[in-house]
N, C-alpha and C positions, 0 to 999 in steps of 0.2 A: 894471743889470737891465732897462733900458727895453725891450730887444728882446723881453722876455717878458711885458710888461704889456698883454696882450690875450688874448682867447680863441683857442685853437687847436682846430679841430674836424676831423672825418674828411675833409671836403672839402679842407681845407688840406693834410692829409697825403697824400691821393690825388694832388693836383696835384704835390707834391714827388716822390712816388714815380714817377709817370708820366714826369716829366722826367728822372729818374735811371735809368729802365729797371727799376724794382723793382715786382713785381706782387703781392706779398703781405707781410703784416706781423703780428707779435704785438704787441698793445697791453698795456702794463704800467702798473700803478697808480702814482700819484704822491701820493695822499692816503690817510690812514688812516681811511677811512670806507666803510661798506657802501653808502652812496648813490653813491659813485664807482664801486664795483664794478658796481652795477646800471646806471649810466650807460654804462660801457664795454661791458657785454654787450648793451645795447640798440643801441649803435652798431655792434657786430659783427653783430647781426641785420639791420641795415639796410644794411650795406656788406659785400659779399662779399670784398673784398680784406683785411678784418680777419679773419685765419684763426683767431685765438685770443686769449684774454684771460688775463693773469696779474693777478688782482685782490688785494684786501686783505680779510682776515677776521681778527678778533681771535683769534689762536691760543692766547691765555691764558684765553679765556672758558670758563666751565663748560658753555656750550652749543655749543662748537666743532664737535662731531660733527653736531649738528642743522643748524648753519649750513652746514657743508661739504656735507651731503647735499642741502640745498636748491640750492646752486649747482652741485654736480656733475651735476645733471640737465641742465644746459645744455651742449649739445655743444661749445660754444666756450670753456667754462671749463676752463683747462689747469693752473692752479696758483695759488700765493699768493706774495706778497712782503711782507716787513716792512722798514721803514726802520730798519736796525740801525746805520747809519753814525754813528759818534760816540757811541753809547749805551754806558753802563757794562755790563760783562759780566753783572751780576746782573739786568739788565732783560730780557735775552733768553737769552744763551748758557749761563748757569748757572741759569736759572729753571726749576724743575720743571714749572710749568704750561705754559710755552712748549714744553718738550720733549714734553709730552703732546700738545699741538696738532700738532707736527710728526709724531708717530707716527700721528695721525689722517689727516694727508696721505698718509703711506705706505700706510695701509690702503686708501686710495681710488685709489692710483696717480697722485697729483697731484704736480706739480713744486714745488720751492721755490727762488725766486730769492734769492740771497744778496747783499745790498747792504751793503758795508762799506768802510771806509778801509783803506789798506795796513797801518797799524799794528795793525789788528785781525786780521790773518791768523793769528797763533798761536792766538788764542781761537777763531776760526772753525774752524780745523783740529781743535781738541779737540772742538768742537761737532759737526762732521759725523762724527767718529769714533763718536759715540754713536748714529748713525742710518745704519748701513751699507747699508740697503735703500732709503734715500730718494734720489731724484734731485735733486741740487743743481746750480744754474746760477749761477756767480759773475758778477755784473754789473760791467761797466766795469773788468774786470781788477783789481779792488780799488783803483781810483783812485790809482795811484802818482803822486807829484809829479814832474813832468818839468821838469828844468832845462836839458837839452841832449840830444844824441843818445845818450848813454850811460845806459841805464836804471839806477835805483837798485839797488845790489848786494844790499841787505837785502831789498828787494821781490822780486827774482829768487829769492833763496835761500828765502824763506818761501813764495813762490808755487810753487816746485818741490816743496816739502814737501807743500803742499795737493794738488797735482796727482798725488801718489802714490796718492791715493784715487780709484779708478776710477769712483765714483759722483758725481764732481764734474766738471762741464764749465765752460766759460768763454765769456763774451760779449765780443767785441771791439768795445767801444763806450765812449763817455764819456771817452776819453783826451784829446781836444783841449781840453776844459775844465780839464784838470789841468796845462796848461802854466803854468810859473812864470816870473817875471822872472829873468834878462834876456831870456828867449825871447819875442819879439814876433811873428815870422813862423814859419810852419811849412809843411812840404810832405811828400811821401812819403818823402824821404830822412831827414828828421828823425824821422819816426814809425817808419821801417822797423825799427830795432833793437828797439823795444817789440813791434811786430807779430811779428817773428821769434822773439823770446824766448817769447812766449805760444804760438806755433805749435809751437816746439821742445818746450816743456814739456808741453802738453796733446795735441798731435797734431791733425790735421784732423778726426778723428771725434769730438772733444770740444771743438771750437771753432766758434763761430758769429759772424757779423757782427751788429752792432746799430747804432742811430743815436743814441740818447739825444735824439731830437727831441721837443719843440722846444728843450730846454735847450742843445743844441749851437749854437743860433743866437747864443749869447753870444760864440762865437769863429769860427764859420763857417756853412755852410749844409748842408742835407741832401744836395744834389747834389754839392757839393765833397767832403764826407766820403766819400760812396759812391764818387766818382771816385778818391780817394786809395786806398781799399781795393782797388778793382778794378785800379788801376795796380800796386799791390804784388802782388796775387795773379796778375797776368799772367805772372809769372816762374815759376809753379809748374805742375805737371801738372794736367790737367783733373780728375782724381779729387780732388785737393786743393781746387781751386777750387769744384767742385760741393759738396763736403762743407761747406766753410766758409760758402758763400753761401746754401745751401738745405738740404742733406741733414741736417746735424746738428740744426738747429732743427726741421725737419719731423719728425725721428725723436723727439727728446726732448720736444717739445711735442705729439706725436701729432696732427699735422695734415698735410693734403695739400700736397705740394710745388707751388710755383707758378713758372712761367717759368724 
């Protein structure tokens, strides 16, 4: 984890983005604190390339409506994420207070980023079924463990079931840090089956690229990851490339497309 043991700020991100030809980004929470949400929104105010923020709010709090109203006034506040990966179902997915908080998101037209592990896909599917009017965005393709070029069959089956829900989209990010031994090297050919699986399941209009920066520094760099995505997308029509690289994110996060 030594690669992550320093502060990473907006200037670091902008430098990486410029080198990779990326002109805009959505900043997503990493900590469960309102202080971080405030920090991300201040960074977005100061940096035009940060087009929106997916922050954290305690969706189980009795004041969730008041909290959301306060943040929803900010034009770059786009939605909320909770770190559900590895959590027992009763902590979030079967928790009545959490469901109430998600309904408050729906009332305000805000997104919810779904952060889970692959083995939580069935519970997540049952969860989103209870919120048919809420826009969900699955982060990191549910983090499937990658042992080689063939994607896990159970992951594909369960992801296909989740994708039957039209109010769920997917973020093509975070996969490189899910590589498992004996995989030590990776390239577009290794990742292509996973990429194609997700595109086939969700379609271009419900798929967006993401970086998982700076966590992806554990295995690669922002520029290399974006280069691999662009190499893969080069084989598809312009309409697909435009949707996956900019259009889907701009539409679902309600922000202006960049570049």
